[in-house]
KETORKOL-186864 format. One line per field, with one value per residue: residue in one letter; chain; x, z negated, y of N, C-alpha, C in turn. Coordinates in Angstrom, 1 decimal, decimal comma, always signed. Atoms other than C-alpha are relative to their C-alpha. Example, Ala and Ser with C-alpha at 12.3 -4.5 7.8 and 13.67 -1.06 7.14 Angstrom:
# KETORKOL-186864
rest <- (A/S) $
kette <- (A/A) $
n_X <- (+0,9/-0,9) $
n_Z <- (+0,0/+0,0) $
n_Y <- (-1,2/-1,1) $
ca_X <- (+12,3/+13,7) $
ca_Z <- (-7,8/-7,1) $
ca_Y <- (-4,5/-1,1) $
c_X <- (+0,9/-0,8) $
c_Z <- (+0,0/-0,8) $
c_Y <- (+1,2/+1,1) $
This chain:
# KETORKOL-186864
rest <- (M/S/E/S/Q/Q/P/I/A/N/A/Q/R/L/P/A/H/I/R/N/I/I/F/D/L/G/G/V/I/M/N/I/D/F/K/L/T/E/A/A/F/N/K/L/G/F/T/N/Y/R/E/F/M/T/Q/F/H/I/T/P/L/F/E/A/Y/E/T/G/K/I/G/D/A/T/F/I/K/G/V/Q/E/L/S/G/L/N/I/T/E/E/E/V/V/E/A/W/N/A/L/L/L/D/F/P/P/E/R/L/A/L/L/E/S/L/Q/Q/R/Y/R/L/F/L/L/S/N/T/N/A/L/H/Y/A/A/F/Q/D/K/L/H/A/Q/T/G/K/L/L/E/D/Y/F/E/K/T/Y/Y/S/H/T/T/Q/L/R/K/P/H/A/A/I/Y/Q/L/V/L/D/E/N/D/L/R/A/A/D/T/L/F/I/D/D/T/A/S/N/F/S/G/A/E/S/L/G/I/K/T/L/H/L/K/P/P/V/Q/I/T/E/L/A/W) $
kette <- (A/A/A/A/A/A/A/A/A/A/A/A/A/A/A/A/A/A/A/A/A/A/A/A/A/A/A/A/A/A/A/A/A/A/A/A/A/A/A/A/A/A/A/A/A/A/A/A/A/A/A/A/A/A/A/A/A/A/A/A/A/A/A/A/A/A/A/A/A/A/A/A/A/A/A/A/A/A/A/A/A/A/A/A/A/A/A/A/A/A/A/A/A/A/A/A/A/A/A/A/A/A/A/A/A/A/A/A/A/A/A/A/A/A/A/A/A/A/A/A/A/A/A/A/A/A/A/A/A/A/A/A/A/A/A/A/A/A/A/A/A/A/A/A/A/A/A/A/A/A/A/A/A/A/A/A/A/A/A/A/A/A/A/A/A/A/A/A/A/A/A/A/A/A/A/A/A/A/A/A/A/A/A/A/A/A/A/A/A/A/A/A/A/A/A/A/A/A/A/A/A/A/A/A/A/A/A/A/A/A/A/A/A/A/A/A/A) $
n_X <- (+0,9/-0,5/+0,3/+1,2/+0,9/+0,0/+1,4/-0,2/+0,4/+0,7/+0,0/-0,8/+0,8/+0,0/-0,9/+0,3/+0,7/+1,6/+0,9/+1,4/+0,1/+0,8/+0,5/+0,9/+1,2/+0,6/-0,9/-0,6/+1,2/+1,2/-0,6/+0,6/-0,3/+0,2/+0,4/+1,6/+0,8/-0,1/+0,9/+1,4/+0,7/+0,0/+1,1/+1,1/-0,1/-1,0/-1,1/-1,3/-0,4/-1,2/-0,9/+0,4/-0,2/-0,7/-0,8/-1,2/+0,1/+1,2/+0,5/+0,4/+1,4/-0,2/-0,9/+0,7/+1,1/-0,5/-0,6/+1,2/+0,3/+1,1/+0,6/+0,6/+1,1/-0,9/-0,9/+1,1/+0,5/-1,3/-0,4/+1,1/-0,2/-1,2/+0,1/+0,7/+0,9/+1,0/-0,3/+0,5/-0,8/+0,2/-0,9/-1,2/-0,5/-0,5/-1,4/-1,0/-0,3/-0,1/-1,3/-0,2/+0,1/+0,5/-1,0/-0,6/-0,3/-1,1/-0,8/+0,7/-0,5/-1,5/+0,1/+0,4/-1,3/-0,7/+0,4/-0,6/-1,7/+0,0/+1,1/+0,4/+1,0/+0,8/+0,1/+0,3/+0,5/+1,6/+0,9/+1,2/+0,7/-0,6/-0,2/+1,2/-0,2/-1,0/+0,2/+1,0/-0,2/-0,9/+0,7/+0,7/-0,9/-0,3/+0,7/-1,2/-0,4/-1,3/-0,5/-0,5/-1,3/-1,1/-0,1/+0,5/+0,1/-0,1/+0,4/-0,4/+1,3/+0,5/-1,1/+0,1/-1,4/+0,1/-1,2/-1,2/-0,2/-0,5/+0,9/+0,8/-1,0/-0,3/+1,2/+0,2/-1,0/+0,2/+1,4/+0,3/-1,2/-1,0/-1,3/+0,1/-0,5/+0,4/+1,3/+0,0/+1,1/+0,6/+1,1/-0,2/-0,4/-1,0/+0,2/+0,3/-0,9/-1,1/+0,3/-0,2/-1,6/-0,6/+0,1/-0,6/+0,9/-0,3/+0,7/-0,2/+0,7/+0,6/+0,1/+1,0/+1,2/-0,3/+0,8/-0,5/-0,1/-1,0/-1,1/-0,7/+0,4) $
n_Z <- (+0,1/+0,0/+0,7/-0,2/+0,2/+1,3/+0,9/+1,1/+1,4/+0,4/+1,0/-0,8/-0,5/-1,5/-0,9/-0,1/-1,4/-0,6/-0,5/-0,3/+0,7/-0,3/+1,2/+0,2/+0,7/+0,7/+0,8/-0,1/+0,5/+0,5/+0,8/-0,7/+0,9/-1,1/+0,6/-0,1/-1,2/+0,3/+1,2/-0,3/-0,7/+0,7/+0,7/-1,0/+0,0/-1,0/+1,0/-0,9/-1,1/+0,0/-0,9/-1,3/+0,1/+1,1/-0,5/-0,3/-0,6/-0,8/-1,1/-1,2/+0,0/+0,6/-0,7/-1,2/+0,4/-0,1/-1,2/-0,7/-1,0/+0,5/+0,6/+1,4/+0,1/+0,0/+1,2/+0,9/-0,3/+0,3/+1,4/+0,7/-0,4/+0,5/+1,5/-0,1/+0,9/-0,6/+0,7/-0,8/-0,7/+0,9/+1,0/-0,7/+0,0/+1,4/+0,5/-0,8/+0,1/+1,5/+0,1/-0,2/+1,1/+0,4/-0,6/+1,3/-0,4/-0,2/-1,6/-0,9/+0,1/-0,5/-1,4/-0,3/-0,3/-0,8/-1,3/-0,2/-0,3/-1,0/-0,8/+0,9/-0,8/+0,8/-0,9/+0,7/-0,6/+0,4/-0,9/+0,1/+1,3/+1,0/-0,6/+0,4/+1,5/+0,7/-0,4/+0,9/+1,3/-0,1/-0,3/+1,0/+1,1/-0,5/-1,0/-1,0/-0,7/+0,0/-1,2/+0,5/+0,9/-1,2/-1,3/-0,9/+0,6/-0,8/+0,8/-0,9/-0,7/-1,3/-1,1/-0,3/+0,2/+1,5/+0,8/+0,0/-1,4/-0,2/-0,9/+0,9/+0,4/-1,0/-0,3/+0,7/-0,6/-1,0/-0,2/+0,9/+0,0/+0,9/+0,1/+0,7/+0,8/+1,1/+0,6/+1,1/+0,2/+1,3/-0,1/+1,2/-0,4/-0,7/-1,4/-1,0/-0,3/-1,1/-1,1/+0,1/+0,3/-1,6/-0,9/+0,5/+1,0/+1,1/+0,7/+1,4/+0,6/+1,2/+0,9/+1,3/-0,2/-0,5/-0,9/-0,9/+0,8/+0,7/-0,7/+0,2/-1,3) $
n_Y <- (-1,1/-1,5/-0,8/-0,4/+0,9/+0,4/-0,6/-1,3/+0,5/-0,8/-1,4/-0,8/-0,9/+0,2/-0,7/-1,2/-0,2/+0,6/-1,1/+0,7/+1,2/+1,0/+0,4/+0,8/-0,7/+0,6/+0,1/-0,9/-1,4/+0,6/+1,2/+1,3/+1,0/+1,3/+0,9/-0,4/+0,7/+1,2/+0,6/-0,2/+1,2/+1,0/+0,2/+0,7/+1,5/-0,1/+0,2/+0,1/-1,4/-0,7/+0,9/-0,6/-1,7/-0,7/-1,0/+0,3/+1,2/-0,4/+1,2/-0,4/-0,7/-1,5/-1,0/-0,4/-1,1/-1,1/-0,4/-0,3/+1,2/+0,4/-0,8/+0,3/+1,2/+1,4/-0,2/+0,6/+1,0/+0,7/+0,2/+1,0/+1,0/+0,4/+0,5/+1,3/-0,3/-1,1/-1,4/-0,9/-0,9/-1,2/+0,6/-0,2/-1,2/-0,6/+0,6/-0,6/-1,3/+0,1/-0,3/-1,5/-0,9/-1,4/-0,7/-0,9/-1,4/-0,6/+0,4/-0,6/-1,6/+0,2/-0,1/-1,5/-0,5/+0,5/-0,8/-1,4/+0,0/+1,3/+0,8/+1,0/+1,0/+1,3/+1,3/+1,1/+1,1/+0,1/+0,6/-0,9/+0,3/-0,5/-1,5/-0,2/+0,0/-1,0/-1,4/-0,5/-0,2/-1,3/-1,2/-0,2/-0,3/-1,3/-0,7/-0,1/+1,4/+0,1/-0,8/-1,4/+0,1/+0,4/-0,6/+1,0/+1,0/+1,1/+1,2/+1,0/+0,6/-1,2/+0,1/+1,5/+0,1/+0,5/+0,5/-0,7/+0,1/-1,3/-0,7/-1,0/-1,0/-0,5/-0,9/-1,2/-0,8/-0,6/-0,8/-1,1/-0,5/+0,2/+0,6/+1,1/-0,4/-1,0/+0,7/+1,0/+0,8/+0,2/+1,7/+0,7/+1,4/-0,4/+0,5/-0,7/-0,8/+0,5/-0,4/-1,5/+0,4/+0,4/-1,4/-0,9/-0,6/+0,2/+0,4/-0,2/+0,8/-0,3/+1,0/+0,0/-1,1/-1,3/-0,6/-0,7/-0,9/+0,2/-0,3/-1,2/-0,8) $
ca_X <- (-0,1/+1,2/+1,6/-1,2/-3,3/-2,6/-5,9/-6,1/-6,1/-9,0/-7,6/-5,4/-6,3/-7,3/-4,6/-4,7/-5,2/-8,5/-11,0/-14,0/-15,3/-17,3/-19,5/-21,0/-24,4/-25,3/-22,9/-21,5/-24,2/-27,2/-27,1/-27,8/-27,9/-27,8/-28,6/-32,0/-33,1/-31,6/-33,6/-36,8/-36,7/-35,5/-38,7/-40,7/-39,1/-36,6/-33,6/-31,0/-31,3/-27,8/-26,7/-28,2/-27,1/-24,8/-22,9/-20,1/-21,7/-24,3/-26,1/-27,3/-31,0/-29,8/-27,1/-29,4/-31,8/-29,3/-28,1/-31,5/-31,8/-34,8/-37,8/-39,7/-42,3/-39,5/-37,2/-40,1/-41,2/-37,6/-37,1/-40,4/-39,4/-35,9/-37,5/-39,8/-42,5/-45,9/-44,3/-46,5/-45,2/-45,8/-43,6/-40,9/-40,6/-40,9/-38,0/-36,0/-36,4/-35,6/-32,0/-32,6/-32,1/-31,9/-29,8/-27,9/-28,2/-24,7/-23,6/-26,1/-24,8/-21,0/-22,2/-23,8/-20,5/-18,6/-20,3/-18,7/-15,1/-15,7/-17,6/-19,7/-21,3/-23,1/-22,3/-24,2/-24,9/-28,8/-32,0/-35,5/-37,2/-34,6/-34,1/-37,9/-37,5/-34,6/-35,5/-38,9/-37,3/-34,6/-37,5/-39,8/-36,8/-35,6/-37,9/-34,9/-33,7/-30,3/-29,8/-29,8/-26,7/-24,8/-23,9/-24,9/-26,1/-25,3/-27,1/-26,3/-30,0/-30,2/-26,7/-26,9/-23,3/-22,1/-19,2/-16,4/-16,3/-14,1/-17,0/-19,0/-16,2/-15,3/-18,8/-18,8/-15,3/-16,3/-19,9/-18,6/-15,0/-12,9/-9,3/-9,1/-6,2/-8,0/-11,0/-11,3/-14,0/-15,6/-17,0/-17,2/-16,4/-13,1/-14,0/-15,4/-12,3/-10,3/-12,2/-11,7/-7,9/-7,3/-8,3/-6,3/-9,0/-7,8/-9,6/-10,5/-11,9/-14,4/-13,9/-16,9/-17,6/-15,7/-18,1/-17,5/-18,0/-14,9/-12,5/-9,9/-11,8) $
ca_Z <- (+0,0/+1,0/-1,2/+0,5/-0,2/-4,0/-6,3/-8,4/-12,2/-13,9/-16,2/-13,3/-12,1/-8,5/-6,0/-5,0/-1,1/-1,4/+0,0/+0,3/-2,0/-1,3/-4,2/-4,8/-6,2/-8,7/-11,6/-10,7/-10,4/-11,2/-14,3/-13,1/-14,8/-12,5/-15,3/-15,8/-12,4/-13,0/-16,3/-14,6/-12,2/-14,7/-16,5/-13,4/-13,4/-10,6/-12,9/-10,0/-8,6/-9,6/-7,0/-4,5/-5,4/-7,8/-8,0/-6,7/-4,6/-1,7/+0,5/+3,9/+3,2/+0,9/+3,1/+6,2/+4,0/+3,0/+6,4/+7,5/+9,7/+7,9/+6,7/+3,3/+4,1/+5,2/+2,4/+0,2/+1,8/+1,7/-2,0/-2,9/-0,5/-2,2/-5,6/-4,4/-6,9/-6,4/-7,2/-5,9/-3,8/-6,7/-9,2/-6,4/-6,0/-9,9/-10,5/-7,7/-8,6/-12,7/-12,4/-11,6/-14,6/-14,9/-13,6/-16,6/-16,4/-17,0/-13,9/-12,0/-13,4/-12,6/-9,0/-8,7/-9,9/-7,8/-4,7/-5,2/-4,6/-2,5/+0,5/-1,5/+0,3/-0,9/+0,4/-0,9/-0,2/-1,0/+0,6/+1,3/-1,8/-4,0/-1,9/-2,4/-6,1/-7,1/-5,3/-7,0/-10,3/-9,5/-8,0/-11,1/-13,5/-11,5/-8,9/-6,3/-4,1/-3,6/-0,4/-2,6/-4,4/-1,1/+2,1/+3,6/+2,4/+3,8/+2,9/+4,3/+5,2/+7,7/+8,9/+9,3/+8,2/+4,5/+2,1/+2,0/+5,9/+7,3/+9,8/+7,2/+6,2/+9,6/+10,2/+7,6/+8,8/+12,1/+11,7/+9,3/+10,7/+8,1/+7,3/+6,0/+3,8/+2,2/+1,2/-2,1/-2,5/-6,0/-6,6/-9,8/-7,9/-6,6/-3,9/-1,9/-1,6/+1,6/+4,2/+2,8/+1,9/+5,6/+7,1/+4,6/+2,4/-1,1/-3,9/-7,5/-9,3/-12,1/-14,6/-16,8/-19,3/-18,0/-16,3/-13,7/-16,3/-18,3/-15,2/-15,2/-12,4) $
ca_Y <- (-0,1/+3,5/+6,4/+7,8/+4,7/+4,5/+5,0/+8,0/+7,1/+8,2/+10,8/+11,9/+15,2/+15,4/+16,3/+19,9/+19,2/+17,3/+19,2/+16,5/+14,0/+10,9/+9,8/+6,4/+6,7/+3,6/+3,6/+6,7/+9,4/+7,2/+4,7/+1,1/-2,1/-5,3/-7,4/-5,7/-7,2/-10,4/-10,8/-9,5/-12,3/-14,7/-13,9/-14,7/-18,2/-17,2/-18,5/-18,9/-15,1/-14,6/-17,3/-14,8/-11,1/-9,6/-6,3/-8,3/-11,0/-10,7/-13,6/-13,1/-12,1/-9,3/-8,1/-8,2/-5,9/-3,7/-3,1/-2,3/-5,4/-6,4/-4,5/-4,5/-7,3/-9,7/-8,9/-9,8/-12,7/-13,9/-13,5/-15,4/-18,1/-18,3/-18,5/-21,3/-19,7/-17,9/-14,6/-11,7/-9,0/-6,4/-8,7/-8,9/-5,2/-4,2/-7,0/-5,6/-2,1/-2,9/-2,1/+1,6/+3,8/+7,4/+10,3/+11,9/+15,6/+16,6/+14,4/+16,3/+19,7/+18,6/+17,9/+21,6/+22,8/+20,9/+22,4/+25,7/+24,1/+20,6/+19,2/+16,9/+13,5/+10,4/+6,9/+4,0/+0,5/+0,2/-0,4/+1,0/-0,2/+0,9/+4,5/+4,9/+4,4/+6,5/+9,5/+9,4/+9,2/+12,1/+14,3/+13,5/+14,3/+17,6/+18,4/+17,6/+15,1/+13,8/+15,7/+19,0/+17,9/+16,7/+18,2/+14,9/+11,6/+8,1/+4,9/+1,6/+0,6/+3,9/+3,6/-0,2/-0,1/-1,4/-0,9/-2,2/-2,0/+0,7/+1,7/+3,3/+5,5/+6,2/+7,6/+10,0/+11,2/+11,7/+13,0/+15,8/+16,4/+15,3/+14,6/+11,3/+12,7/+15,5/+13,0/+11,2/+8,4/+7,7/+4,0/+2,0/-1,1/-1,4/-3,9/-1,3/+0,5/-1,7/+0,0/+3,5/+2,6/+1,5/+5,0/+6,9/+8,0/+8,5/+6,2/+6,7/+3,8/+4,7/+2,2/+1,7/+3,2/+6,1/+8,8/+11,1/+13,8/+12,7/+13,1/+15,9/+18,3) $
c_X <- (+0,8/+0,0/-1,2/-1,3/-0,2/-1,2/+0,3/-0,5/-1,3/+0,0/+1,0/-0,6/+0,1/+1,2/-0,4/-0,4/-1,2/-1,0/-1,5/-0,1/-1,2/-0,6/-0,8/-1,2/-0,1/+1,4/+1,0/-0,6/-1,3/+0,5/-1,0/+0,4/-0,5/-0,6/-1,5/-0,9/+0,1/-0,9/-1,5/-0,4/+0,0/-1,5/-1,0/+0,2/+1,3/+1,4/+1,2/+0,0/+1,3/+1,0/-0,1/+0,5/+0,6/+0,7/+1,3/-0,3/-1,3/-0,4/-0,8/-1,3/+0,3/+0,6/-1,0/-1,3/+0,7/+0,7/-1,2/-0,3/-1,3/-0,9/-0,5/-0,6/+1,1/+0,8/-0,7/-0,4/+1,0/+0,2/-1,1/+0,2/+1,2/-0,3/-1,0/-1,2/-1,0/+0,4/-0,6/+1,0/+0,2/+1,2/+1,1/+0,6/+0,4/+1,3/+1,2/+0,6/+0,7/+1,1/+0,2/-0,3/-0,6/+1,4/+0,5/+0,3/+1,5/+0,8/-0,4/+0,5/+1,2/-0,3/-0,4/+1,4/+1,2/+0,0/+0,8/+1,7/+0,5/-0,9/-0,3/-0,8/-0,3/+0,4/-0,4/-0,2/-1,6/-0,9/-1,5/-0,6/+0,6/+0,3/-1,2/+0,1/+1,0/-0,1/-1,4/+0,5/+0,8/-1,0/-0,8/+1,0/+0,5/-0,5/+0,9/+0,1/+1,5/+0,7/+0,1/+1,1/+1,0/-0,2/-0,7/+0,1/+0,1/-0,2/+0,1/-1,1/-0,3/+1,1/+0,1/+1,6/-0,1/+1,4/+0,3/+0,7/+0,5/-0,9/-0,7/+0,6/+0,3/-1,1/+0,0/+1,2/-0,2/-1,1/+0,2/+1,5/+1,1/+1,1/-0,1/+1,0/-0,3/-1,2/+0,4/-1,6/+0,0/-0,4/+0,6/+0,4/+1,0/+0,3/-0,3/+1,1/+0,7/-0,4/+0,4/+1,5/+0,8/-0,1/+0,7/-0,5/+0,5/-1,1/+0,0/-1,2/-0,5/-0,2/-1,2/+0,9/+0,4/-0,8/+0,4/+0,2/+1,3/+1,5/+0,8/-0,3/+0,9) $
c_Z <- (+0,0/-1,2/+0,2/-0,2/-1,8/-0,7/-0,9/-1,4/-0,1/-0,6/+0,9/+0,8/+1,5/+0,7/+0,6/+1,6/+0,2/+0,0/+0,2/-1,0/+0,2/-1,0/+0,3/-0,9/-1,2/-0,9/+0,1/-0,3/-0,8/-1,1/+0,5/-1,2/+0,9/-0,9/-0,7/+1,3/-0,1/-1,2/+0,4/+0,8/-0,6/-0,8/+0,8/+0,3/+1,1/-0,7/+0,7/+0,6/-0,1/+1,0/+1,3/-0,1/-1,5/+0,4/+1,1/+1,3/+1,0/+1,4/+1,4/+0,2/-0,6/+0,7/+1,0/-0,7/-0,3/+1,0/+1,0/+1,1/-0,2/-0,5/-1,4/-0,2/+0,1/-1,1/-1,0/-0,1/-0,4/-1,4/-0,6/+0,9/-0,7/-1,5/+0,0/-1,1/+0,6/-0,9/+0,8/+0,5/-0,9/-1,2/+0,8/-0,1/-1,4/-0,4/+0,7/-0,4/-1,9/-0,2/+0,1/-1,3/+0,2/+0,8/-1,4/+0,4/+0,2/+1,2/+1,2/+0,0/+0,7/+1,6/+0,6/-0,2/+1,0/+1,4/+0,2/+0,7/+0,9/+0,9/-0,6/+1,3/-0,6/+1,0/-0,9/+0,4/-0,9/+0,8/-0,2/-1,2/-1,1/+0,4/-0,3/-1,8/-0,7/+0,6/-0,7/-1,4/-0,1/+0,0/-1,6/-1,1/+0,3/+0,7/+1,4/+0,3/+0,0/+1,0/-0,4/-0,7/+1,0/+1,2/+0,8/-1,0/+0,9/-0,9/+1,2/+0,8/+1,0/+0,9/+0,5/+0,0/-1,9/-0,3/-0,3/+1,5/+0,1/+0,9/-0,6/-0,3/+1,2/+0,4/-0,6/+0,3/+1,1/+0,1/-0,8/+0,1/-0,8/+0,0/-1,1/-1,4/-1,1/-0,6/-0,9/-0,1/-1,1/-0,3/-1,4/+0,4/+1,1/+1,1/+1,0/+0,9/+1,6/+1,1/-0,1/+0,1/+1,6/+0,8/-0,9/-0,9/-1,6/-0,9/-1,3/-0,6/-1,4/-1,1/-1,1/-1,2/+0,1/+0,7/+0,8/-0,9/-1,1/+0,9/-0,2/+1,4/-0,3) $
c_Y <- (+1,4/+0,9/+0,4/-0,7/+0,0/+0,9/+0,9/-0,6/+0,8/+1,1/+0,8/+1,1/+0,3/+0,8/+1,5/+0,2/-0,8/+0,9/-0,7/-1,3/-0,7/-0,7/-1,4/+0,5/-1,1/-0,2/+1,2/+1,4/-0,5/-1,1/-1,2/-1,1/-1,5/-1,3/+0,0/-1,0/-1,4/-0,7/+0,3/-1,2/-1,4/-0,2/-0,4/-1,4/-0,1/-0,1/+0,2/+1,3/+0,1/-0,8/+0,7/+1,5/+0,2/+1,3/-0,3/-1,1/+0,4/-1,3/+0,7/+0,9/+1,5/+0,9/+0,5/+1,4/+1,4/+1,1/+0,5/-1,0/-0,4/+0,8/-0,5/-1,4/-1,2/-0,4/-0,7/-1,5/-1,0/-0,4/-0,9/-1,6/-0,7/-0,5/-1,3/+0,0/+0,9/+1,0/+0,9/+1,0/+1,3/-0,5/+0,1/+1,6/+0,7/-0,7/+0,7/+1,3/+0,3/+0,6/+1,7/+0,6/+1,2/+0,8/+0,9/+1,6/+0,7/-0,7/+0,9/+1,6/+0,1/+0,1/+1,6/+0,7/-0,2/+0,6/+0,9/-0,6/-1,4/+0,0/-1,0/-1,1/-1,1/-1,1/-1,2/-1,1/+0,1/-0,3/+0,7/+0,1/+0,5/+1,9/+0,7/+0,5/+1,0/+1,4/+0,4/+0,4/+1,4/+1,1/+0,1/+0,7/+1,5/+0,7/+0,1/-1,3/-0,2/+0,8/+1,5/+0,1/-0,3/+0,6/-1,0/-1,4/-1,3/-1,4/-1,4/-0,6/+0,9/-0,2/-1,6/-0,5/-0,2/+0,0/-1,5/+0,4/+1,3/+0,8/+1,1/+1,2/+1,0/+0,9/+1,2/+0,9/+0,8/+1,0/+1,3/+0,6/+0,3/-0,7/-1,1/+0,4/+0,8/-0,5/-0,9/-0,8/-0,5/-1,2/-0,4/-1,3/+0,0/-0,8/+0,7/+0,8/-0,4/+1,0/+1,5/+0,2/+0,2/+1,2/+1,0/+0,8/-0,5/-0,7/+0,1/-1,0/+0,4/-1,1/+0,0/-0,4/+1,4/+0,7/+1,1/+1,7/+0,3/+0,4/+1,5/+0,9/+1,3) $
């Protein structure tokens, strides 16, 4: 790994040349807990849900949904079939969205402050059901949407691209005329960094329980 690809330590102040910051969403801006969705499916009797989807592992049905290749109805039916149980659509959606928690106000305030110093972008592996739910949560809390905090937002299900593949990072660079060397990507999942680092984008692993408000801005 070259010097330009070295991850930035949590406590280290950002290099002066950084002009652009790409943020992950879950675990960075929004609080999430994957165990809550696993527990919700377990409660429904889908006790081997973890074999199909975790923060670090994804199977074809879930990847197809997160890259927008199938719609909500096909995804829900697929989950019902995987479970082998008589689970309703409403139960699937409720369990699927259980991991989505809240947007800490101090993180949102930090984003508003950083808007004055950096170009800010959002890049999230997500899906249509989660997108609708977390935008509703944020709007109910603040009257705003994520697009109010970022110059542009990128979601795997709308771009049909997914982290860690380099193509989704290249899309962000190209559409916004960004230099990779001037750009930092922040994520709580280190396995998402390979594509960004291959392009020369700086990376920062936000290791739980560290929050973005604790970084040396």
